NUMARGU-979174 format. One record per residue (C-alpha): residue in one letter; x, y, z. Coordinates in nm, 2 decimals. Example, Ala and Ser with C-alpha at 12.3 -4.5 7.8 and 13.67 -1.06 7.14 Angstrom:
# NUMARGU-979174
PT  aa      px      py      pz
PT   A    1.23   -0.45    0.78
PT   S    1.37   -0.11    0.71
# end
This chain:
# NUMARGU-979174
PT  aa      px      py      pz
PT   M    1.84   -2.27   -3.44
PT   R    1.60   -2.32   -3.16
PT   K    1.43   -2.00   -3.04
PT   V    1.47   -1.93   -2.66
PT   T    1.16   -1.77   -2.50
PT   Q    1.19   -1.58   -2.18
PT   T    0.91   -1.63   -1.94
PT   T    0.76   -1.32   -1.77
PT   R    0.78   -1.32   -1.40
PT   R    0.48   -1.19   -1.20
PT   L    0.57   -0.98   -0.90
PT   M    0.34   -0.95   -0.59
PT   L    0.40   -0.67   -0.35
PT   L    0.23   -0.67    0.00
PT   D    0.13   -0.36    0.17
PT   T    0.24   -0.54    0.49
PT   A    0.11   -0.32    0.76
PT   S   -0.24   -0.28    0.58
PT   L   -0.27   -0.66    0.56
PT   Y   -0.17   -0.74    0.92
PT   F   -0.39   -0.45    1.05
PT   R   -0.67   -0.63    0.86
PT   A   -0.58   -0.96    1.00
PT   Y   -0.57   -0.81    1.36
PT   F   -0.92   -0.67    1.34
PT   G   -1.07   -0.96    1.14
PT   I   -0.95   -1.25    1.36
PT   P   -1.04   -1.26    1.74
PT   D   -0.75   -1.20    1.98
PT   S   -0.85   -1.54    2.14
PT   V   -0.60   -1.69    1.89
PT   K   -0.30   -1.70    2.12
PT   A    0.05   -1.83    2.17
PT   P    0.11   -2.09    2.44
PT   D    0.19   -1.82    2.69
PT   G   -0.14   -1.65    2.63
PT   T   -0.01   -1.36    2.40
PT   P   -0.24   -1.28    2.11
PT   V   -0.11   -1.38    1.78
PT   N   -0.42   -1.32    1.57
PT   A   -0.23   -1.07    1.34
PT   V    0.07   -1.30    1.29
PT   R   -0.13   -1.62    1.20
PT   G   -0.39   -1.40    1.01
PT   L   -0.12   -1.25    0.78
PT   L    0.03   -1.61    0.72
PT   D   -0.31   -1.72    0.61
PT   F   -0.35   -1.41    0.39
PT   I    0.00   -1.49    0.23
PT   D   -0.09   -1.85    0.19
PT   R   -0.41   -1.77    0.01
PT   L   -0.25   -1.51   -0.22
PT   V    0.02   -1.75   -0.33
PT   R   -0.22   -2.03   -0.40
PT   D   -0.47   -1.81   -0.58
PT   H   -0.24   -1.59   -0.78
PT   R    0.10   -1.79   -0.81
PT   P    0.35   -1.51   -0.81
PT   D    0.71   -1.58   -0.92
PT   D    0.83   -1.30   -0.69
PT   L    0.70   -1.17   -0.36
PT   V    0.80   -0.86   -0.15
PT   A    0.66   -0.77    0.18
PT   C    0.69   -0.39    0.16
PT   M    0.74   -0.21    0.50
PT   D    0.68    0.13    0.66
PT   A    1.03    0.25    0.76
PT   D    0.86    0.58    0.85
PT   W    0.48    0.56    0.85
PT   R    0.47    0.96    0.86
PT   P    0.77    1.09    0.69
PT   H    0.89    1.43    0.82
PT   W    0.93    1.57    0.45
PT   R    0.56    1.51    0.39
PT   V    0.46    1.66    0.72
PT   E    0.67    1.96    0.64
PT   L    0.47    2.01    0.33
PT   I    0.12    1.94    0.47
PT   P    0.12    1.95    0.87
PT   T   -0.21    1.76    0.90
PT   Y   -0.08    1.46    0.70
PT   K   -0.18    1.15    0.93
PT   A   -0.18    1.39    1.22
PT   H   -0.49    1.22    1.37
PT   R   -0.31    0.89    1.40
PT   V   -0.02    1.01    1.60
PT   A   -0.03    0.85    1.95
PT   E   -0.10    1.11    2.22
PT   E    0.20    1.00    2.44
PT   H    0.53    0.95    2.27
PT   E    0.88    1.04    2.35
PT   A    1.06    1.32    2.17
PT   G    1.15    1.21    1.81
PT   P    0.96    1.04    1.54
PT   D    0.60    1.04    1.57
PT   E    0.45    0.70    1.69
PT   E    0.14    0.56    1.52
PT   E   -0.16    0.47    1.74
PT   V   -0.14    0.10    1.73
PT   P   -0.35   -0.13    1.95
PT   D   -0.16   -0.25    2.25
PT   T   -0.19   -0.63    2.14
PT   L   -0.08   -0.56    1.79
PT   S    0.25   -0.39    1.86
PT   P    0.42   -0.69    2.02
PT   Q    0.32   -0.91    1.71
PT   V    0.50   -0.69    1.45
PT   P    0.86   -0.82    1.55
PT   V    0.72   -1.17    1.53
PT   I    0.59   -1.12    1.18
PT   E    0.92   -0.96    1.08
PT   G    1.11   -1.26    1.22
PT   V    0.88   -1.51    1.05
PT   L    0.89   -1.35    0.71
PT   D    1.28   -1.33    0.74
PT   A    1.30   -1.70    0.84
PT   L    1.08   -1.81    0.56
PT   G    1.30   -1.63    0.31
PT   I    1.02   -1.38    0.19
PT   A    1.19   -1.06    0.10
PT   R    1.11   -0.78    0.35
PT   V    1.19   -0.43    0.23
PT   G    1.17   -0.08    0.40
PT   V    1.36    0.24    0.31
PT   A    1.45    0.50    0.57
PT   A    1.22    0.80    0.57
PT   Y    0.97    0.64    0.33
PT   E    0.65    0.47    0.36
PT   A    0.56    0.12    0.22
PT   D    0.36    0.29   -0.06
PT   D    0.70    0.44   -0.18
PT   V    0.86    0.10   -0.19
PT   I    0.57   -0.03   -0.37
PT   G    0.59    0.24   -0.62
PT   T    0.96    0.20   -0.67
PT   F    0.94   -0.18   -0.72
PT   T    0.65   -0.12   -0.96
PT   A    0.85    0.13   -1.17
PT   R    1.13   -0.11   -1.20
PT   A    0.93   -0.43   -1.26
PT   K    0.98   -0.60   -1.61
PT   G    0.67   -0.79   -1.59
PT   P    0.31   -0.79   -1.45
PT   V    0.26   -0.66   -1.08
PT   D   -0.01   -0.75   -0.83
PT   I   -0.02   -0.50   -0.55
PT   V   -0.23   -0.62   -0.25
PT   T   -0.34   -0.34   -0.02
PT   G   -0.64   -0.22    0.18
PT   D   -0.51    0.14    0.08
PT   R   -0.68    0.31   -0.21
PT   D   -0.39    0.56   -0.24
PT   L   -0.21    0.30   -0.45
PT   Y   -0.49    0.30   -0.72
PT   Q   -0.26    0.57   -0.87
PT   L   -0.02    0.30   -0.97
PT   V   -0.27    0.09   -1.18
PT   D   -0.16    0.07   -1.55
PT   D   -0.32   -0.18   -1.79
PT   A   -0.04   -0.14   -2.04
PT   R    0.21   -0.26   -1.79
PT   G    0.00   -0.52   -1.63
PT   V   -0.01   -0.34   -1.30
PT   R   -0.32   -0.40   -1.09
PT   V   -0.43   -0.36   -0.73
PT   L   -0.59   -0.65   -0.54
PT   Y   -0.80   -0.49   -0.28
PT   P   -0.93   -0.72    0.00
PT   L   -1.30   -0.68    0.06
PT   K   -1.32   -0.97    0.31
PT   G   -1.01   -1.13    0.42
PT   V   -0.82   -1.19    0.10
PT   G   -1.05   -1.48   -0.02
PT   T   -1.25   -1.21   -0.17
PT   L   -1.04   -0.95   -0.36
PT   Q   -1.16   -0.65   -0.57
PT   L   -0.94   -0.67   -0.89
PT   T   -0.87   -0.31   -0.96
PT   D   -0.78   -0.23   -1.32
PT   E   -0.83    0.09   -1.54
PT   A   -1.18   -0.03   -1.63
PT   F   -1.27   -0.04   -1.27
PT   L   -1.13    0.30   -1.20
PT   R   -1.30    0.46   -1.49
PT   E   -1.64    0.31   -1.39
PT   K   -1.59    0.39   -1.02
PT   Y   -1.42    0.73   -1.03
PT   G   -1.42    0.84   -1.39
PT   V   -1.03    0.84   -1.41
PT   D   -0.73    0.61   -1.49
PT   G   -0.45    0.52   -1.26
PT   R   -0.25    0.85   -1.36
PT   G   -0.55    1.05   -1.28
PT   Y   -0.64    0.90   -0.95
PT   A   -0.37    1.08   -0.76
PT   D   -0.50    1.41   -0.88
PT   L   -0.84    1.32   -0.80
PT   A   -0.76    1.22   -0.45
PT   L   -0.56    1.54   -0.40
PT   L   -0.85    1.76   -0.51
PT   R   -1.13    1.58   -0.30
PT   G   -0.91    1.53    0.00
PT   D   -0.87    1.22    0.21
PT   P   -0.97    1.25    0.59
PT   S   -0.81    0.92    0.65
PT   D   -0.47    1.06    0.56
PT   G   -0.53    1.41    0.70
PT   L   -0.54    1.57    0.35
PT   P   -0.77    1.86    0.33
PT   G   -0.85    1.88   -0.03
PT   V   -1.00    2.18   -0.22
PT   P   -1.30    2.31   -0.01
PT   G   -1.61    2.26   -0.22
PT   I   -1.44    2.02   -0.48
PT   G   -1.58    1.67   -0.41
PT   E   -1.51    1.34   -0.58
PT   K   -1.77    1.38   -0.86
PT   T   -1.67    1.76   -0.93
PT   A   -1.29    1.65   -0.93
PT   A   -1.37    1.37   -1.19
PT   K   -1.55    1.62   -1.41
PT   L   -1.27    1.88   -1.39
PT   L   -1.01    1.61   -1.47
PT   A   -1.22    1.50   -1.76
PT   E   -1.26    1.84   -1.89
PT   F   -0.90    1.97   -1.84
PT   G   -0.69    1.65   -1.84
PT   D   -0.49    1.68   -1.52
PT   L   -0.42    1.91   -1.23
PT   A   -0.20    2.13   -1.43
PT   G   -0.46    2.17   -1.69
PT   I   -0.72    2.25   -1.41
PT   M   -0.49    2.51   -1.27
PT   A   -0.41    2.66   -1.62
PT   A   -0.79    2.71   -1.65
PT   V   -0.81    2.90   -1.33
PT   E   -0.59    3.17   -1.53
PT   D   -0.80    3.15   -1.84
PT   P   -1.10    3.38   -1.82
PT   K   -1.24    3.18   -2.11
PT   S   -1.24    2.84   -1.96
PT   K   -1.57    2.67   -1.86
PT   L   -1.50    2.69   -1.47
PT   T   -1.78    2.82   -1.27
PT   P   -1.71    3.13   -1.07
PT   A   -1.72    2.93   -0.75
PT   Q   -1.48    2.68   -0.89
PT   R   -1.25    2.93   -1.00
PT   K   -1.25    3.11   -0.67
PT   R   -1.20    2.79   -0.46
PT   L   -0.91    2.66   -0.67
PT   D   -0.75    3.00   -0.66
PT   E   -0.77    3.01   -0.30
PT   A   -0.63    2.67   -0.27
PT   R   -0.30    2.74   -0.47
PT   P   -0.07    2.70   -0.16
PT   Y   -0.22    2.35   -0.09
PT   V   -0.22    2.26   -0.46
PT   A    0.15    2.35   -0.49
PT   V    0.26    2.12   -0.23
PT   A    0.01    1.84   -0.24
PT   P    0.12    1.64   -0.53
PT   K    0.46    1.55   -0.38
PT   V    0.27    1.43   -0.06
PT   V    0.00    1.23   -0.24
PT   R    0.20    1.07   -0.52
PT   V    0.40    0.78   -0.43
PT   A    0.78    0.79   -0.48
PT   D    0.92    0.57   -0.75
PT   D    1.28    0.63   -0.73
PT   L    1.39    0.50   -0.39
PT   P    1.74    0.34   -0.34
PT   L    1.61   -0.02   -0.30
PT   P    1.85   -0.27   -0.13
PT   E    1.97   -0.58   -0.31
PT   V    1.73   -0.84   -0.21
PT   D    1.62   -1.19   -0.36
PT   T    1.26   -1.14   -0.43
PT   A    1.19   -1.49   -0.56
PT   L    0.93   -1.67   -0.39
PT   P    1.09   -1.93   -0.15
PT   H    1.01   -2.30   -0.19
PT   A    1.16   -2.39    0.15
PT   P    1.25   -2.18    0.46
PT   R    1.56   -1.98    0.45
PT   D    1.64   -2.06    0.83
PT   P    1.44   -2.37    0.92
PT   S    1.59   -2.36    1.28
PT   A    1.47   -2.01    1.36
PT   L    1.14   -2.08    1.19
PT   N    1.09   -2.37    1.41
PT   E    1.17   -2.18    1.72
PT   L    0.93   -1.92    1.63
PT   A    0.65   -2.17    1.55
PT   T    0.70   -2.33    1.88
PT   R    0.74   -2.01    2.09
PT   W    0.44   -1.85    1.92
PT   G    0.22   -2.14    1.85
PT   L    0.19   -2.07    1.49
PT   G    0.06   -2.41    1.41
PT   G   -0.17   -2.47    1.10
PT   S   -0.12   -2.13    0.96
PT   L    0.25   -2.17    0.92
PT   Q    0.23   -2.54    0.81
PT   R   -0.03   -2.44    0.54
PT   L    0.20   -2.17    0.40
PT   L    0.50   -2.41    0.39
PT   T    0.30   -2.67    0.21
PT   T    0.18   -2.41   -0.05
PT   L    0.53   -2.28   -0.09
PT   G    0.69   -2.62   -0.12
PT   A    0.41   -2.69   -0.40
# end
C-alpha cells in the first residue's frame, strides 16, 4: 500500500499598513498615476509582495488589515495607547490616525488591487491587524512567516511551531529573520517573554508608559530571574526575593498599570475570522477590474512583475 504524504503549507501574513507606510516613505512621491496622483505606496507595496513571494515562496498569503487601528477597549484600559498618533482634527466618533495627505487616497487603491488579484485581505471589527495575525498564527497547521515593521509581533515567534518574523531593514530586500535565537541574543527573552519585556520597559511609539525605572535590560534580568510577569509580581510580595528595594517600590506602585497592560500589549489569538481562500493566487481573481485599476493608476511594471511571479 503506497504511503500518502501530506505537504506542509507555509503561510505568510502581511502587516499591510506597516508595509505600505514603509513603501510610502521609502519611495518618492514623484511616482504618480497618469492624472498626477502619487501612487508610491501602491506600487511600493506591489514590489514588496513580488519580492516576498519570489524569495520565500509561501503557499498561503494574507494581507492583514487594521479594521480599528486604536480599539476603544484598549484605550479604556490604557488611555495613552497610541494617543499621540490621533489626528488633531476629526469628527466625533472613532479616532482617526494621523496619515500623510497623499497616502490616505492610496489605501482604497491598495485594497482594490489586492481584491482584484485574489490576495486574501482580512480585517476584523474592533481589532488591529496584529490581532488578525495573532489569530491566523494560532490556527496555523504549518510554518508561518510574519512580515512586519512592528516589533510588537516578536511575541509570536515560536521555533517549535516554525513561527518567525521577517522584519524589513531596507525595503523588503533586506529582512531581519527574527527567531528565538535572535530574541535571546538581542533581548534575553524568547517569544513568550517578549510581551512581558515590552510591557515592563514601555513603548513610546504605542503610548505605553511601562514601569518607571525599569528599562529593557532590567526587565530582561527580572524575567530571567522570576520567569514571567506573574513571577515578578509574586516576588514583590515575597520579602525574601532578590528584588532591590527600589525595584520592589516601583513595581508595587505600578500595580494598576501592570494589572491591565497584558490585555493591551498581548495580541489577541481568538478572533472570529471570516471564511477566506488564503491560497496564493496564480492568476487574477478579477482580470477586468485589475486592468481598470492598472490603467487608472498607472501601476505599470510593479503590477506586471507581481503577476509574472504569481503565474510562475
